[in-house]
C-alpha positions in Angstrom: 21.1 11.1 -56.2 24.6 9.5 -55.5 25.6 8.0 -58.8 22.3 6.9 -60.3 22.7 9.8 -62.8 25.7 8.1 -64.3 23.2 5.4 -65.6 25.3 4.9 -68.9 28.6 4.6 -67.1 30.2 1.2 -68.1 31.7 0.7 -64.6 28.2 1.0 -62.9 26.7 -1.3 -65.4 29.3 -4.1 -65.1 29.4 -3.8 -61.2 25.5 -4.1 -61.1 25.5 -7.0 -63.6 28.0 -8.9 -61.6 26.3 -8.1 -58.3 23.0 -9.6 -59.7 24.4 -13.0 -60.9 22.7 -15.6 -58.6 25.3 -17.4 -56.7 28.0 -14.7 -56.6 28.3 -13.8 -52.9 31.1 -11.6 -51.4 33.7 -14.3 -51.2 33.1 -15.6 -54.8 33.3 -12.0 -56.0 36.7 -11.4 -54.2 38.1 -14.7 -55.9 36.9 -13.7 -59.3 38.3 -10.2 -58.9 41.6 -11.7 -57.8 41.8 -14.0 -60.8 40.4 -11.5 -63.5 41.0 -8.0 -62.1 37.7 -6.2 -62.9 34.0 -6.9 -63.4 34.3 -6.3 -67.1 36.9 -9.1 -67.4 34.9 -11.5 -65.3 31.8 -10.9 -67.5 33.9 -11.3 -70.7 35.6 -14.6 -69.5 34.9 -18.0 -71.1 33.1 -20.7 -69.3 36.4 -22.7 -69.0 38.4 -19.9 -67.7 35.7 -19.2 -65.1 35.7 -22.7 -63.9 39.4 -22.4 -63.1 38.3 -20.4 -60.0 37.6 -22.5 -56.8 33.9 -22.8 -56.4 32.9 -22.0 -59.9 31.1 -25.0 -61.6 29.5 -25.3 -64.9 26.2 -24.0 -63.9 27.5 -20.7 -62.2 30.0 -20.2 -65.0 27.1 -20.5 -67.6 25.1 -17.8 -65.6 28.1 -15.5 -65.7 28.6 -16.0 -69.4 24.9 -15.3 -70.1 24.7 -12.3 -67.8 25.1 -9.8 -70.5 21.9 -11.2 -72.2 19.8 -12.2 -69.3 20.3 -9.5 -66.6 18.6 -6.1 -67.4 20.8 -3.6 -65.7 18.9 -0.9 -67.4 15.6 -1.8 -65.7 17.4 -1.7 -62.2 19.0 1.6 -62.9 15.6 3.2 -63.9 14.0 1.6 -60.9 16.6 3.2 -58.6 16.1 6.5 -60.3 12.3 6.5 -60.0 12.5 5.6 -56.3 15.4 7.9 -55.4 17.7 5.0 -54.5 21.3 5.7 -54.6 23.7 3.2 -56.3 27.0 3.2 -54.3 30.1 1.6 -55.6 33.4 1.1 -53.7 34.7 4.1 -55.5 31.8 6.3 -54.5 32.6 9.2 -52.1 29.4 8.2 -50.0 30.5 4.5 -49.5 31.2 3.9 -45.9 35.0 4.2 -45.5 35.3 1.6 -42.7 33.4 -1.0 -45.0 36.2 -0.7 -47.6 38.6 -2.2 -45.1 37.2 -5.5 -44.7 38.1 -8.6 -46.6 34.8 -9.0 -48.5 33.1 -5.6 -49.1 30.0 -5.3 -51.0 30.7 -4.1 -54.7 27.4 -2.4 -54.9 25.2 -0.9 -52.2 21.7 0.4 -52.7 20.6 3.2 -50.4 17.4 4.8 -49.5 18.2 8.1 -47.8 21.7 9.6 -47.4 24.9 8.5 -45.9 26.8 11.5 -44.4 30.4 12.1 -43.1 29.1 12.1 -39.6 28.1 8.4 -40.2 31.7 7.5 -40.1 31.2 7.8 -36.3 28.9 4.8 -36.2 28.3 2.0 -33.7 26.0 -1.1 -34.1 23.6 -2.5 -31.5 22.1 -5.8 -32.3 20.3 -8.6 -30.5 17.4 -11.1 -30.5 14.2 -11.0 -32.3 12.5 -12.4 -29.3 13.6 -9.6 -26.7 12.4 -9.3 -23.2 11.4 -6.1 -21.5 14.8 -5.9 -19.9 16.6 -6.2 -23.2 14.3 -3.6 -24.9 15.0 -1.2 -22.0 18.9 -1.6 -22.2 18.9 -1.4 -26.0 16.6 1.7 -26.0 18.8 3.5 -23.4 22.0 2.8 -25.1 20.8 3.8 -28.5 19.3 7.0 -27.2 22.4 7.9 -25.3 24.9 7.0 -28.1 22.7 9.1 -30.5 22.8 12.0 -28.2 26.7 11.7 -27.9 26.8 12.1 -31.7 27.2 8.5 -33.0 25.2 7.1 -35.9 23.6 3.9 -34.6 23.5 0.9 -37.0 21.2 -2.1 -36.8 19.2 -4.8 -39.0 15.7 -3.6 -38.6 14.6 -7.0 -37.5 11.9 -7.6 -34.9 12.9 -7.2 -31.3 16.2 -5.4 -30.3 16.9 -4.0 -33.7 13.6 -2.4 -34.1 13.8 -0.9 -30.6 17.2 0.6 -31.5 16.0 2.3 -34.6 13.0 3.6 -32.9 15.0 5.0 -30.0 17.4 7.0 -32.2 14.6 8.4 -34.3 12.7 9.5 -31.1 16.1 11.0 -29.9 16.5 13.0 -33.2 19.6 11.2 -34.2 20.9 9.3 -37.3 20.4 5.5 -37.7 21.2 3.2 -40.4 19.2 -0.1 -41.2 21.1 -2.8 -43.1 18.7 -5.1 -44.8 18.9 -8.8 -46.0 16.2 -7.9 -48.6 16.1 -5.2 -51.1 15.4 -1.5 -49.8 12.1 -1.7 -51.5 11.1 -4.9 -49.8 11.9 -4.2 -46.2 11.7 -7.3 -43.9 9.8 -8.0 -41.7 6.9 -6.3 -43.7 5.4 -4.6 -40.7 8.5 -2.4 -40.5 7.7 -0.7 -43.9 6.8 2.5 -42.1 9.9 2.3 -39.8 11.9 1.9 -43.1 10.4 5.1 -44.5 11.2 7.0 -41.2 14.7 5.8 -41.3 15.3 6.8 -44.9 14.3 10.4 -43.8 16.6 10.6 -40.8 19.3 8.3 -42.0 19.6 5.6 -44.5 18.3 2.1 -45.4 21.1 0.0 -47.0 21.4 -3.3 -48.8 23.6 -5.1 -51.3 20.6 -7.0 -52.6 18.7 -5.6 -55.7 16.0 -3.1 -54.5 12.9 -5.5 -55.1 14.7 -8.8 -53.9 12.7 -10.7 -51.1 14.6 -11.9 -48.1 16.7 -15.1 -48.6 17.8 -17.0 -45.7 21.5 -17.0 -46.7 21.4 -13.1 -47.0 21.0 -12.6 -43.3 24.3 -13.8 -42.1 25.9 -12.1 -45.1 24.3 -8.6 -44.4 25.7 -9.0 -40.8 29.3 -8.4 -41.9 28.0 -5.0 -43.4 26.5 -4.0 -40.0 29.7 -4.8 -38.2 32.1 -3.6 -41.0 30.8 0.0 -41.3 31.0 0.6 -37.5 33.7 1.2 -35.0 32.2 -1.6 -32.7 29.1 -3.8 -32.2 27.2 -4.1 -29.0 25.1 -7.2 -28.4 21.9 -6.9 -26.3 20.3 -10.4 -25.5 21.1 -13.2 -27.8 20.5 -17.0 -27.7 23.2 -19.4 -28.4 22.7 -19.4 -32.1 21.5 -15.8 -32.6 22.4 -13.9 -35.7 23.7 -11.2 -33.4 26.6 -13.5 -32.5 27.4 -13.9 -36.1 27.6 -10.0 -36.2 29.9 -10.1 -33.3 32.1 -12.7 -34.8 32.4 -10.7 -38.1 33.3 -7.6 -35.8 36.1 -9.5 -34.3 37.3 -10.8 -37.7 37.3 -7.1 -39.0 39.3 -6.0 -36.0 36.5 -3.9 -34.6 35.4 -3.7 -30.9 32.8 -6.0 -29.6 30.7 -5.2 -26.5 28.1 -7.2 -24.5 25.3 -6.2 -22.2 25.0 -8.7 -19.3 21.7 -10.1 -18.4 19.9 -12.2 -15.9 21.7 -15.6 -15.4 18.7 -17.5 -15.6 17.6 -16.2 -19.0 18.6 -18.2 -22.2 18.8 -14.9 -24.0 21.8 -14.1 -21.7 23.9 -17.0 -22.8 25.1 -15.2 -26.0 26.3 -12.0 -24.3 27.8 -13.8 -21.4 29.8 -16.1 -23.8 31.1 -13.1 -25.6 32.3 -11.6 -22.2 34.1 -14.8 -21.6 35.6 -14.6 -25.1 36.9 -11.1 -24.4 34.1 -8.8 -25.3 33.9 -5.4 -23.3 31.3 -5.3 -20.6 28.7 -2.6 -21.1 26.7 -1.3 -18.2 26.2 2.2 -19.5 27.2 4.5 -22.4 30.5 5.4 -20.4 31.8 1.9 -21.0 31.5 2.3 -24.8 32.8 6.0 -24.9 35.8 5.0 -22.7 36.8 2.3 -25.3 36.0 4.1 -28.4 37.1 7.6 -27.4 40.5 7.6 -28.9 39.4 6.4 -32.3 35.8 7.9 -32.5 36.8 10.8 -34.6 39.1 9.2 -37.3 38.1 7.9 -40.6 40.0 6.5 -43.5 39.9 8.3 -46.9 39.9 6.7 -50.3 43.7 7.0 -50.5 44.2 5.2 -47.2 45.3 8.3 -45.3 43.6 9.0 -41.9 41.5 12.0 -41.6 40.6 13.6 -38.3 36.9 14.3 -38.5 36.1 17.4 -36.6 33.8 16.4 -33.6 31.9 19.7 -33.9 30.3 18.6 -37.1 28.3 16.1 -35.3 27.0 18.5 -32.6 23.4 19.7 -32.3 22.7 23.4 -32.0 22.6 23.5 -28.2 25.9 21.5 -28.0 27.5 24.0 -30.4 26.4 27.0 -28.3 27.8 25.6 -25.1 31.2 24.5 -26.8 31.5 28.0 -28.4 31.1 29.5 -24.9 34.0 27.5 -23.4 37.5 28.9 -23.8 40.6 26.7 -24.2 42.0 28.2 -21.2 39.0 27.5 -19.0 35.7 29.0 -18.3 33.4 29.3 -15.3 30.2 27.3 -15.8 28.2 30.5 -14.7 29.9 32.5 -17.6 29.1 29.7 -20.0 25.4 29.8 -18.9 25.4 33.7 -19.5 27.3 33.4 -22.9 25.2 30.5 -24.3 21.9 32.1 -23.2 20.7 28.6 -22.1 19.1 27.4 -18.8 21.6 26.2 -16.2 20.2 22.6 -16.1 20.6 22.5 -19.9 24.2 23.8 -19.8 25.1 21.2 -17.2 23.6 18.3 -19.1 25.3 19.5 -22.4 28.6 19.8 -20.5 28.4 16.2 -19.5 27.8 15.2 -23.1 30.7 17.2 -24.5 33.0 15.8 -21.7 31.9 12.2 -22.6 32.8 12.9 -26.1 36.3 14.2 -25.1 35.7 17.8 -26.4 36.0 19.4 -23.1 37.6 18.7 -19.6 37.0 19.6 -16.1 39.6 21.8 -14.5 38.3 21.4 -10.9 35.8 23.6 -9.0 33.3 25.3 -11.4 35.6 25.4 -14.5 35.7 23.7 -17.8 38.0 24.0 -20.7 38.0 23.0 -24.4 40.5 20.2 -25.4 
């Protein structure tokens, strides 16, 4: 799967070894690459040369020097192979294109499940672990609607809002991606192990941590940059003043991505975070239409490895019913009655599908009872 079959490839081995050195986070990795040029050069550097990099002291320099002897890369590759875990480098075709754009992209991602081209149309929904009934309702409705509209929905699989988001997308039959602060074989919280299994079958479970690594507190804010970095925008639903969801929103702004916030009751402390985001310039979300209006012009664009912009055909993200209705609509305009006959679907199903296609910018209303493909 992915690139695990290349288990003797030197590039993968070096990237993995560097990623597994304790103390080398995303920013330190970027500093080392800026100084030495490649993982191979970093791992071959002397202790004194390594300490010329800001933030590298004697202890960390020694760990890097000894990495070749002390880090068993072969065991990790074998573990991934046995558990059908993909190893994605920045150069991998499956690596999320938007994630390459951020200042500190992960050098290695471990994936349970598959990343597909349609996942380039992704949006994050995050929020508090201590969600209220109101928050769960809003998150569920948004996740289900965005999934139906063809977006892959990304979250962190935490308790509360995140879990509700993943469940809603799974129930809607859409694609969802969970980004973990632990290894993909050590899902956290542990009660979400079954949820992780379902996500891996209907999307992907991702982490930059080694597959069996337990959750470490410092990894949670670090993983949040991946959630925002691989998506077009981040929606925050309920968050206290110091919530991790606000860290994800801050990352989104720094990565030049859209930030959205769902307002809440003014007397709830879980409304403080979204309301502060709205004061800071986040887009107000009261329904899916607010999100689609903002993301519409960019929703079907994705960056290729060479930096050129590829227009991703929206049709590839449509389900069977949506494809039938779209095929029945002419670019010059079609009567809805004729679309119903040509598609062979019930009138109510055609009308609801037309609404989805219109929200996604694939068709337009011409007035009266006519619609046309864009």
